[in-house]
Structure formats: C-alpha cells, structure tokens
C-alpha positions, 0 to 999 in steps of 0.5 A: 920597597925600592929596587937597588938601582943597578950601574950599567957599564957606559959603552966602550967599556969591558971588564968595569974599565972604560975605554976597554972593548972586547973586540974578538971571542971565539974559539977553535975545535979539531976532530979527526977526518970523516970517511969520506975525506981522501987525506987523512989529516983531521978537521979544524974549525975557528970560530969567532966574533968580530965587532962591526962598532954596531955589534958583534957578527960572527965568523967561520972559518974551516977548510972542512968540518963534517958533522951529523944532522943529529948534531946540527941544533948542538952546533948552533946553540954553541955559534950562538953561547960564542957570540953572545959572550956581551962585549958591554957589562 
C-alpha cells in the first residue's frame, strides 16, 4: 500500500500563501509585585520570536519578573511552545 504524498509548503510561505512569512510570534504576561519589590507596580514580561533568516530566536523583555524555583520548568516549557510555533507549514 502506498502512502499519500504530503504537500509541504516551500520556504517563504506561511498559511499556504507564497511570499508571506511569519516574522514574530509572542505573548505578554503580567503579575503582581513580589514581596522584595520596593514599588508596587507589578511585573510584566514580553516573550517573542524574531526571524534571523535561518530560523527564529527568542527574545525576552522585562524590567523585573520574579518566579519561584518550582516554576522554572513551567516557564521553560512556555518558552519552547512560543519558539516552536512553525514559521513554515
């Protein structure tokens, strides 16, 4: 039995449209201030990808983002989900 041929988009295509490239994917998050923060202004973080031509790299922008050690693996999993959003489908 032969398997059906899967159509794979060419590089430089996204959502099946040639010439359309996904250049940035990201999320912004907010949480309350931690107990060591002098000013109660909360904390925000923006995590996004940037295209380098040969693939994406992850960018993290924040003034302050505190987390418990127990949450490090959850944070890393979130980063991996963001960076693994396919640019080419």
